[in-house]
C-alpha positions in Angstrom: 15.5 -13.0 -19.0 15.0 -9.9 -21.0 14.4 -9.7 -24.7 14.0 -6.7 -27.0 13.4 -6.7 -30.7 12.3 -4.4 -33.4 11.0 -4.8 -37.0 10.2 -2.5 -39.9 6.9 -1.6 -38.3 8.4 0.0 -35.2 9.4 -0.9 -31.7 8.2 -4.3 -30.6 9.4 -4.8 -27.0 9.1 -7.8 -24.8 9.9 -7.4 -21.1 10.7 -10.8 -19.5 13.1 -9.8 -16.7 12.1 -10.6 -13.1 14.8 -8.2 -11.8 13.1 -5.5 -9.8 16.4 -4.1 -8.3 18.0 -2.2 -11.2 19.7 0.8 -9.7 19.6 2.8 -12.9 15.9 2.4 -13.1 15.4 3.8 -9.6 17.8 6.6 -10.4 15.4 7.6 -13.2 12.4 7.4 -10.9 13.9 9.2 -7.9 15.1 12.0 -10.2 11.5 12.7 -11.1 12.1 11.9 -14.8 8.8 10.1 -15.2 7.6 11.2 -18.6 6.2 8.2 -20.4 6.2 6.0 -17.3 3.0 4.2 -16.5 1.0 5.9 -13.7 3.8 8.3 -12.8 4.0 10.8 -15.6 1.5 13.4 -14.3 3.0 16.8 -13.6 2.2 16.4 -9.9 3.8 13.0 -9.5 7.1 14.1 -11.1 7.8 16.4 -8.1 6.3 14.0 -5.6 8.3 10.9 -6.5 11.5 13.0 -6.4 10.7 14.0 -2.8 9.9 10.4 -1.8 13.0 9.2 -3.6 12.2 5.4 -3.9 15.4 3.3 -4.0 13.8 -0.2 -4.2 10.5 -1.8 -5.3 8.9 -1.7 -1.8 9.5 2.1 -1.7 8.1 2.4 -5.2 4.9 0.7 -4.0 4.9 3.1 -1.1 5.4 6.1 -3.4 2.4 5.1 -5.5 0.3 4.5 -2.4 1.2 7.8 -0.8 -0.1 9.7 -3.8 -3.6 8.1 -3.5 -6.4 10.4 -2.4 -6.8 9.0 1.2 -3.0 9.0 2.1 -2.7 12.4 0.5 -5.6 13.7 2.7 -3.7 12.4 5.7 -0.5 14.0 4.5 1.3 10.7 5.2 4.0 11.5 2.7 5.4 14.2 4.9 6.0 11.7 7.8 7.3 9.2 5.3 9.8 11.6 3.8 11.1 12.7 7.1 11.6 9.3 8.5 14.3 6.8 7.6 14.8 3.2 8.5 14.9 2.4 11.3 12.1 4.8 12.0 10.1 5.5 15.1 6.6 4.1 14.8 3.6 6.3 14.0 1.8 4.8 17.0 3.2 6.1 20.3 3.9 2.7 21.7 6.9 0.6 22.3 5.2 -2.6 21.3 7.9 -4.5 19.3 5.4 -6.2 17.0 3.8 -2.9 16.0 7.3 -1.3 15.5 8.2 -4.3 13.3 5.1 -4.0 11.1 5.4 -0.2 10.7 9.1 -0.2 10.2 8.6 -1.5 6.6 6.8 1.8 5.8 9.2 4.1 7.7 6.9 4.0 10.7 3.8 5.2 8.9 0.5 3.3 9.0 0.0 3.3 5.3 -1.7 0.1 4.2 -5.1 -1.4 5.1 -3.3 -4.8 5.3 -1.2 -3.4 8.2 -4.3 -2.9 10.2 -5.1 -6.6 10.2 -1.5 -7.5 11.0 -1.5 -5.3 14.0 -4.8 -6.6 15.2 -3.5 -10.2 15.0 -0.2 -9.4 16.6 -1.4 -7.3 19.5 -4.8 -9.0 20.4 -4.1 -12.6 19.5 -7.8 -13.0 18.6 -9.2 -15.9 16.6 -9.6 -15.3 12.8 -13.3 -14.6 12.9 -12.9 -12.3 15.9 -10.0 -10.4 14.3 -12.1 -10.1 11.1 -15.0 -8.6 13.0 -12.6 -6.0 14.6 -11.1 -5.2 11.2 -14.5 -4.8 9.5 -15.8 -2.5 12.3 -12.7 -0.3 11.9 -13.4 -0.1 8.1 -17.1 0.7 8.6 -16.6 3.1 11.5 -20.2 2.2 12.7 -20.4 3.4 16.3 -22.2 0.3 17.7 -19.8 -2.1 15.9 -16.8 -0.1 17.0 -17.9 -0.3 20.7 -18.2 -4.0 20.5 -14.9 -4.4 18.7 -13.1 -2.2 21.1 -14.1 -4.5 24.0 -13.2 -7.6 22.1 -9.8 -6.1 21.1 -9.0 -5.0 24.6 -9.9 -8.3 26.1 -7.7 -10.1 23.6 -4.8 -7.7 24.0 -4.9 -7.8 27.8 -5.0 -11.6 27.7 -2.0 -11.4 25.3 0.0 -9.5 27.9 -0.8 -5.9 27.1 -1.9 -3.3 29.6 -5.4 -1.8 29.1 -3.9 1.7 28.5 -1.6 0.4 25.9 -4.3 -1.6 24.1 -6.6 1.3 24.2 -4.0 3.6 22.7 -3.3 1.2 19.9 -7.0 0.6 19.1 -7.6 4.4 19.0 -4.7 4.9 16.7 -6.0 2.2 14.3 -9.5 3.7 14.4 -8.1 7.2 13.5 -5.5 6.0 11.0 -7.5 3.5 9.0 -9.3 6.2 7.0 -5.9 7.3 5.5 -4.8 3.8 4.4 -4.9 2.2 1.0 -4.8 -1.4 -0.4 -1.2 -2.5 -0.9 -2.3 -5.3 -3.3 -3.6 -2.7 -5.8 -0.5 -0.5 -5.4 1.8 -3.5 -6.1 0.2 -4.2 -9.4 0.5 -0.5 -10.4 4.1 -0.3 -9.2 5.0 -3.4 -11.2 3.9 -1.8 -14.5 5.5 1.5 -13.5 8.8 -0.3 -12.9 8.6 -2.2 -16.2 8.0 0.9 -18.2 10.7 2.8 -16.2 13.2 0.0 -16.9 12.5 0.1 -20.7 12.8 3.8 -20.7 16.1 3.7 -18.9 17.7 0.9 -20.9 15.9 1.1 -24.3 15.1 4.8 -24.6 14.5 5.1 -28.3 12.7 1.8 -28.8 10.5 2.5 -25.8 9.4 6.0 -27.0 8.9 4.8 -30.5 6.4 2.3 -29.1 4.8 5.0 -27.0 4.4 7.2 -30.0 2.9 4.4 -31.9 0.5 3.7 -29.1 -0.7 7.3 -29.2 -0.5 7.9 -33.0 -4.0 9.3 -33.1 -3.6 11.4 -29.9 -2.0 14.6 -31.2 -1.5 16.2 -27.7 0.4 13.1 -26.4 2.4 12.8 -29.7 3.5 16.4 -29.3 4.5 15.9 -25.7 6.6 12.8 -26.4 8.3 14.3 -29.5 9.3 17.4 -27.6 10.6 15.3 -24.7 12.7 13.0 -26.8 14.1 15.8 -28.9 14.9 17.6 -25.7 16.9 14.5 -24.7 19.0 14.6 -27.8 17.1 12.2 -30.0 17.1 13.1 -33.7 13.5 12.7 -35.1 13.7 12.1 -38.9 11.0 13.4 -41.2 8.4 11.2 -43.0 9.8 9.8 -46.2 8.1 8.0 -49.0 11.0 5.5 -49.4 12.0 5.1 -45.7 8.9 5.5 -43.5 6.5 2.8 -42.4 3.0 2.8 -40.8 4.6 3.6 -37.4 7.6 5.3 -35.8 10.7 3.2 -36.3 14.2 3.4 -34.9 16.6 4.0 -37.7 20.4 4.4 -37.3 20.3 5.9 -33.9 17.3 8.2 -34.7 13.5 7.8 -34.8 11.8 8.0 -38.2 8.3 9.5 -38.4 5.6 7.3 -40.0 4.1 7.9 -43.4 0.9 9.4 -41.8 -0.3 9.8 -38.3 -3.9 9.1 -39.5 -5.1 5.6 -38.9 -8.0 5.9 -41.3 -5.5 5.5 -44.2 -3.5 2.6 -42.8 -5.2 -0.1 -45.0 -4.3 1.8 -48.2 -0.8 2.4 -46.9 -0.3 -1.3 -46.4 -0.9 -1.8 -50.1 1.6 1.0 -50.8 4.2 -0.7 -48.6 3.6 -4.0 -50.3 4.3 -2.2 -53.6 7.4 -0.6 -52.3 8.7 -3.8 -50.8 8.1 -5.9 -54.0 9.3 -3.4 -56.6 11.7 -1.1 -54.7 12.0 2.6 -53.9 10.1 5.2 -55.9 12.3 7.3 -58.2 10.0 10.3 -58.5 6.5 11.6 -57.6 5.4 10.6 -61.1 6.7 7.1 -60.5 4.8 6.9 -57.2 1.5 8.0 -58.9 1.9 5.6 -61.7 2.5 2.6 -59.4 0.1 3.5 -56.6 -2.9 5.4 -58.1 -5.0 2.2 -58.0 -3.8 1.4 -54.5 -4.2 4.7 -52.6 -7.0 7.2 -52.7 -6.6 10.8 -53.7 -7.3 11.9 -50.2 -4.6 9.7 -48.7 -2.0 11.1 -51.2 -3.1 14.6 -50.4 -2.5 13.9 -46.7 0.9 12.5 -47.6 1.7 15.7 -49.4 0.6 17.7 -46.4 2.9 15.6 -44.2 6.0 16.2 -46.4 6.3 12.6 -47.3 7.5 13.4 -50.8 10.0 16.1 -49.9 12.9 13.9 -51.1 11.7 14.4 -54.7 12.4 18.2 -54.6 9.0 19.2 -56.1 6.9 22.1 -54.9 3.6 21.4 -53.3 1.8 23.2 -56.2 3.6 20.9 -58.7 2.6 17.8 -56.8 -1.0 18.8 -56.5 -1.3 19.6 -60.2 0.1 16.1 -60.9 -2.2 14.6 -58.4 -5.3 16.2 -59.9 -4.3 15.2 -63.4 -3.6 11.6 -62.5 -6.8 11.0 -60.5 -9.0 12.8 -63.0 -8.1 10.1 -65.4 -9.1 7.5 -62.9 -12.7 8.8 -62.6 -15.1 6.0 -63.7 -12.3 3.4 -63.7 -12.4 2.7 -60.0 -9.6 1.5 -57.8 -10.3 -2.2 -57.3 -7.2 -3.1 -55.2 -8.2 -0.5 -52.6 -11.2 -2.6 -51.6 -8.8 -5.3 -50.3 -8.3 -3.0 -47.3 -11.5 -3.9 -45.5 -10.4 -3.9 -41.9 -11.8 -1.7 -39.2 -10.2 1.4 -37.8 -9.7 -0.3 -34.4 -7.9 -3.1 -36.1 -5.7 -0.5 -37.8 -4.7 0.9 -34.5 -3.6 -2.5 -33.1 -1.8 -3.7 -36.2 -0.4 -0.5 -37.5 0.5 1.6 -34.6 -0.6 0.6 -31.1 2.7 -1.0 -30.2 2.3 0.1 -26.5 0.4 -3.2 -26.0 3.5 -5.2 -26.7 5.3 -3.5 -23.8 3.5 -5.7 -21.4 3.2 -9.0 -23.3 5.5 -11.9 -22.5 7.0 -14.1 -25.1 6.0 -17.7 -24.9 
């Protein structure tokens, strides 16, 4: 099942589907449209994933693996892209078991796990012997390799292979293992990549609202995502004293900017939001000051002016700053007791007020 919800604090997404075969999601990935997708949004990967063109989850796992340093060093992606299922095996052998194992990666020896599968299939060695051969291939220690070669050849010949064939397979494994990578690790990364790609494909605005909130104090990332969604036709509404919240929210087919993209003021702004919720919208800047001067610091209000939060009132910045100075001058010596209620840490602010990205990967109980 899949569930998606939102509240007045921004996008709050729950991803519960076990479906890993959504065609539209793979169309997004294979088109290289990977902005905002976990692990895949780097500039280099955008072009790379379009070349590999994954059409299912196994190929997405392969794509992530092919971009790892060791497979890249071996330029395995070139062979992978050229070959299609059924593919000729990377190893120059007609051994059916080897062909079957490599056919799942278009004939390319890509995963460290395939090494053990080939050892078991070709040599028929006992588990402890097969493990010794596998470990020697990983370590590449000359003495260990020599002993393992003899052990592998003995097992393979006893299993019906010719010495020449067994030698060729062992040499190919010995050379190819240095370009392989762990499939288990790639599966974990591919799963998160798929989940985020799915959300982007089917819940574009809610997903990017959550991403923006998760990066609310990372200006470079905010700028990148805002430019991207606007380039994709999403209308980004300005901050507004009567409509904005602590985080980006989806509003009538658009995304509304938050009150401030500065987490250090979130505690004060929570008190402001409580005031707005209990007593209604603010009718003017003077009304705002009268109701909130004991809740919000002068510095926070000044930052809100800079952010254009009060543009709806039609006052000039100079007029608002004069009113601000006058109001807070009268507060000197009186204090602002309610502001002290906001005694939470900055990190807590990030989690509660803006870091909605965490919820992308949380399952509802």
